[in-house]
Every structure is written in C-alpha cells, then in structure tokens.
C-alpha positions in Angstrom: 0.0 -0.1 0.1 1.2 3.1 -1.3 1.8 5.7 1.4 0.0 8.8 1.2 2.5 11.9 2.1 0.9 15.3 1.0 -2.6 16.2 2.4 -4.4 18.9 1.1 -4.2 21.7 4.5 -0.6 21.4 3.5 -0.9 22.8 0.0 0.7 26.0 -0.5 0.7 27.8 -4.1 3.8 26.9 -6.1 3.9 23.1 -4.7 4.6 20.9 -7.2 2.4 18.1 -6.7 2.7 14.3 -7.2 0.2 12.5 -4.9 -3.2 10.4 -4.6 -6.8 12.4 -3.9 -10.4 11.2 -3.5 -12.6 12.6 -6.4 -15.0 14.0 -4.7 -16.7 15.6 -8.5 -15.9 16.5 -11.6 -17.3 18.4 -14.4 -16.6 19.4 -17.9 -17.3 22.9 -19.2 -16.0 25.0 -21.6 -14.3 27.9 -22.4 -15.0 31.3 -24.1 -13.2 29.8 -26.4 -15.0 26.8 -26.9 -12.0 24.5 -25.5 -12.9 22.2 -23.0 -11.7 22.1 -19.5 -12.2 19.9 -16.3 -12.7 21.0 -12.7 -12.0 18.3 -10.3 -12.5 18.3 -6.7 -10.1 16.6 -4.9 -10.7 15.6 -1.4 -8.6 13.9 1.5 -9.0 13.8 5.4 -7.8 17.2 6.2 -10.1 18.6 3.8 -11.4 19.5 -0.2 -9.3 21.9 -3.3 -10.8 22.7 -6.6 -8.2 21.8 -9.5 -8.4 22.3 -12.9 -6.9 20.2 -15.7 -6.7 22.4 -19.1 -5.2 20.7 -21.4 -5.8 16.9 -22.6 -9.5 17.3 -20.1 -11.6 15.3 -22.3 -8.6 12.6 -22.6 -8.5 12.7 -19.0 -12.3 12.7 -18.3 -12.3 9.2 -19.5 -9.8 7.6 -17.0 -12.0 7.9 -13.7 -15.1 8.6 -11.8 -16.4 10.5 -9.4 -15.4 8.6 -6.1 -12.0 7.1 -7.7 -8.7 7.5 -5.9 -6.6 9.4 -8.3 -3.1 10.1 -8.7 -2.5 13.2 -10.0 0.6 15.5 -10.9 0.0 19.2 -11.3 1.2 22.5 -9.3 -0.5 25.2 -7.0 -1.7 28.4 -8.0 -4.1 30.6 -6.6 -7.5 31.7 -7.7 -9.8 34.4 -6.3 -7.4 34.3 -3.0 -7.8 30.5 -2.5 -5.2 27.5 -3.5 -6.7 25.8 -6.5 -4.3 23.6 -8.3 -3.8 23.1 -12.1 -3.4 19.3 -13.0 -1.5 17.8 -15.7 -1.8 13.9 -15.4 -3.9 12.0 -13.8 -4.3 7.8 -13.2 -6.5 6.1 -11.8 -5.1 4.4 -8.8 -5.8 0.8 -7.8 -8.4 0.3 -4.1 -5.4 -2.1 -3.2 -2.8 0.6 -2.9 -4.7 2.9 -1.3 -5.8 3.6 3.0 -9.4 4.6 2.7 -8.5 6.5 6.2 -6.3 9.0 4.3 -9.2 10.2 2.2 -12.1 10.3 4.4 -11.9 11.8 8.0 -12.0 9.4 11.1 -13.1 10.0 14.2 -10.0 10.5 17.1 -11.2 8.1 19.5 -10.7 4.4 18.8 -13.6 2.7 17.7 -12.6 -0.9 19.8 -13.0 0.9 22.6 -16.2 2.4 21.6 -17.8 -0.7 20.9 -16.4 -2.3 24.1 -18.3 0.4 26.1 -21.3 0.3 24.6 -21.5 -3.6 25.4 -20.9 -2.5 29.0 -24.3 -1.2 29.0 -25.5 -4.1 27.7 -24.2 -6.4 30.1 -25.5 -3.5 32.8 -29.0 -4.1 32.0 -31.5 -5.8 34.0 -34.1 -6.5 31.5 -33.3 -9.8 29.9 -34.9 -9.5 26.8 -33.7 -6.1 25.7 -30.1 -7.5 26.4 -30.5 -10.5 24.5 -31.7 -8.6 21.9 -28.7 -6.4 21.6 -26.5 -9.3 21.9 -28.4 -11.0 19.2 -27.8 -7.8 16.7 -24.2 -7.6 17.9 -23.6 -11.3 17.4 -23.6 -10.4 13.9 -19.9 -9.7 12.9 -21.2 -7.2 9.8 -23.2 -5.2 12.1 -20.5 -4.8 14.4 -18.1 -3.8 11.6 -20.4 -1.5 9.9 -21.3 0.0 13.1 -17.8 0.9 13.7 -17.2 2.7 10.2 -20.3 4.1 9.3 -20.6 8.3 10.1 -23.4 9.7 11.4 -24.7 11.8 8.7 -23.5 13.5 5.4 -23.6 16.7 6.1 -24.5 17.7 9.7 -23.0 16.5 12.5 -20.6 13.0 13.0 -19.2 13.7 9.0 -16.5 10.9 9.4 -16.1 7.3 9.4 -16.8 6.1 13.0 -19.0 9.4 13.4 -22.0 6.8 14.1 -20.8 4.9 17.3 -19.8 8.7 18.5 -22.8 9.9 18.5 -24.1 6.7 19.9 -22.1 6.4 23.3 -22.4 10.1 23.7 -25.9 10.1 22.9 -26.0 6.8 25.6 -23.5 8.2 28.4 -26.1 11.3 28.6 -29.1 8.7 28.7 -27.4 6.6 31.5 -26.8 10.2 33.7 -30.7 11.3 33.1 -31.9 7.6 34.3 -29.9 8.4 37.6 -31.5 11.8 38.0 -35.4 10.5 37.0 -36.1 7.3 38.3 -39.1 7.1 37.2 -37.9 6.1 33.7 -37.4 3.3 32.4 -33.1 3.2 32.2 -33.2 -0.1 30.0 -35.5 0.9 27.7 -33.8 4.4 27.6 -30.0 2.2 26.8 -31.3 0.2 24.5 -33.1 2.8 22.1 -30.0 5.3 22.5 -28.0 2.2 21.7 -30.4 1.6 18.3 -32.0 4.7 18.0 -29.9 5.4 14.5 -28.7 1.4 14.1 -30.3 2.0 10.0 -27.6 4.3 9.0 -25.0 1.9 8.6 -27.0 1.0 5.5 -28.6 4.5 4.9 -25.3 5.9 4.1 -22.2 4.2 1.6 -18.8 5.4 3.0 -16.1 2.8 1.2 -14.9 6.1 -1.0 -17.1 8.8 -1.2 -19.9 9.6 2.2 -23.2 9.8 0.5 -26.7 8.2 1.0 -27.4 4.7 -0.3 -30.1 4.1 -2.5 -32.1 2.3 0.1 -31.1 5.7 2.4 -32.6 7.9 0.0 -35.9 5.7 -0.5 -36.8 4.4 2.5 -34.5 5.9 4.9 -32.7 5.2 8.5 -35.7 5.0 11.3 -37.7 2.2 9.0 -34.4 0.7 7.8 -33.7 0.4 12.1 -37.3 -0.7 12.8 -36.4 -3.3 10.4 -33.7 -4.2 11.4 -34.8 -4.9 15.0 -38.2 -6.7 13.6 -36.0 -9.2 11.9 -33.7 -10.1 15.2 -36.8 -10.1 17.5 -38.6 -12.7 15.3 -35.6 -14.9 15.7 -36.1 -14.4 19.4 -38.8 -16.7 20.9 -40.3 -15.1 23.8 -39.3 -11.5 23.0 -42.9 -9.8 25.1 -45.1 -7.6 22.3 -45.1 -4.8 24.6 -41.5 -4.1 24.6 -41.1 -4.9 21.0 -44.1 -2.3 20.5 -42.2 0.5 23.1 -39.0 -0.1 21.3 -39.9 0.3 17.8 -42.3 3.0 19.3 -38.9 5.1 20.1 -37.3 4.4 16.8 -39.8 5.6 14.6 -40.2 9.1 16.9 -36.9 9.9 17.6 -36.8 12.9 15.3 -39.4 14.0 17.1 -41.7 16.2 14.7 -43.3 15.2 11.1 -41.1 18.1 9.8 -37.8 16.4 10.8 -39.2 12.8 8.8 -40.5 11.3 12.6 -43.2 9.0 11.4 -44.6 9.3 14.8 -44.5 11.7 17.5 -43.0 10.5 21.4 -45.9 9.0 23.0 -43.9 7.9 25.7 -41.2 9.6 28.4 -38.4 7.5 27.2 -38.9 8.2 23.8 -39.2 12.3 24.6 -36.1 11.5 26.2 -34.2 9.6 23.5 -35.2 12.6 20.9 -33.8 15.4 23.5 -30.7 13.8 23.6 -29.9 12.5 20.0 -30.9 16.5 18.9 -28.8 17.7 21.9 -25.5 15.9 21.1 -26.1 15.9 17.0 -26.5 20.0 17.4 -23.5 20.6 19.9 -21.3 18.0 17.7 -22.6 20.8 14.7 -22.0 23.5 16.7 -18.3 22.6 17.8 -17.2 21.3 14.2 -18.3 24.2 12.4 -16.3 26.4 14.8 -13.2 24.8 14.2 -13.8 24.9 10.5 -14.2 28.4 10.4 -11.9 30.5 8.1 -11.3 33.5 9.8 -9.1 32.4 13.1 -9.0 36.2 14.2 -12.6 36.8 14.4 -14.4 35.8 17.1 -17.9 35.1 15.0 -18.0 32.5 12.3 -19.4 33.0 9.3 -23.2 32.3 9.0 -24.4 29.1 9.7 -26.9 27.9 7.3 -28.6 24.9 9.3 -28.5 27.5 12.4 -29.9 30.5 10.6 -27.2 32.7 12.5 -23.7 33.7 13.4 -22.2 31.4 15.5 -20.3 33.0 18.6 -16.5 31.6 19.3 -15.4 34.0 21.6 -12.5 35.8 22.1 
C-alpha cells in the first residue's frame, strides 16, 4: 500500500504536487474559445480543494469517475484568493494501493474501545429481553463492522468514519446520567433506544470512498430501516414480549421528534421523548463545535453565517 505524503491542508501556492486524492466531484465545461476544461474536486481527510485540467481535458476525463482514488500531477496556483491546482496528469489508483482512512475524515477515538463501552452498558441491563436483543444483533459481525465504520450523517453532524458509533456512545452516556436524575424512567429502555435509535444508518449511507446516501437510504431512510432490522432480530428470539417490542419500535420511529423532521410518529412515551431530545442535543452540539473549529477566519470571534442554525456563531475571544 502506497503511503500518502501530501494532504490538502498543507498545499500552498507554488507547490508541485504528485500524490493521490479522492475525486469528490468532477464536471466538464468550455472556455469562451470553446475549449473543454475539467474541474475536479480533490478530497482527503484534511479537506477539499478545487483543481482544473486545462489541457487534454477530454482524454483525462475518461480515466476516472467520481469516487475514485486518483494519482495526480500538477502545480498549486491561486484563484480568487484560494489555492487551486492545475493538473497535467491523472491516473486511476488501484483500490488495494490506497488506505481509505487517508481520504475520509476518521473519528479521533478508538472504535474498538468505544464499542466495548457500548457492550458494557448492555451487560449491565436488568431486562434480559432487551439485553438478549442487543447481544443477538451484535453477534452479527457485519453489523459490528459497519457500526464501527459508519458516519452519523452526510453533511450535518459526526460526518466522519466512526461518527455513528461516537454519537451513539455519547447519547448513551447522557441517557445513563438522565436515568439517575429521573428514577421513574425505564433505564433499560432508554439505553436500548439510545444504542439502536440510529442503527439504520449503517445501511443508509455508503462510505467506502465518498460519504453519500445509499439507494435504500434515499428511498427508505434510516428510521424505517432500523425498525426493520430490529423486527428481524426480535423475530428470531422465541419469547420477546410484544409490549416491549412495541415500545422499543415506537422509540425508534419517533426519535426525530416531529413530522417535519422525518419522524413517522411523535414521542408518546417518556423514554421516547428523552431519547429524541438527547439525540438532537448531541447532534447539534457536534455540528456547532465542528463549524466553529472549521471557521476560516481564525482572528475573529465569530464564524461565517451558518445556514443550518440560521445565525452567526460566537466562538469567543
């Protein structure tokens, strides 16, 4: 496997570049003289950069497609106060020669340690039916592998490999503390719901190269997909109580809170209400923190306008 040496964040005007990147997008256009040129959006785990192919654009366009790892040769210049590459050569990189972790952002924490902590919460459950359900679900090695790798979203929060696991563990930790504060809550239902609320995302997204929606993700969505997965697991358990199944499935179906946010149902149990609010809180805080960290103007105490939050965000002095 070839080691990547140059990352987007380190490229400066005047640098000669000869390295591999993920082709996050490409488009063909024509100059005023009618000459074709190719725009390629290059990506790695540190960021993205626009590049241009001015010569042999039609030929090089045939070499690769969006989502491929490509080896490029070129030079970094400047356009509208931003670094832009002019590419003179492109070769498609064989998948076995590239480490996917070089091209997509990855969670900072160790995924095995985080998953072990999730299973520690499962082991502490008093409700044997919920415990057996979760153990049965995670006995499937494919479920575990995808759960450790999946992002939590494409463009809002925890947008990196391992993001779903990190978000899930954060939600479960918070639910554990809330259960101590509100003893009337069903703690095991909270923990099970926290672990499973977004589990459909392991199939909602594709994340071998680009993070994007799968066909099933666009057509069905992770809420319904998650319920289908849990129904399948419950069907293999001989004595799982119907009422318990009903309440757990309701929690998954209602965790987005409102119809306009894609929730088929609104929360109608205390546990479903709590999971909804904690899920929403953790997602928004991660998005808030990430946007501030990625703010271009490091000297200002404010970010640029955030379209999701519909406001400028204050970073502090």
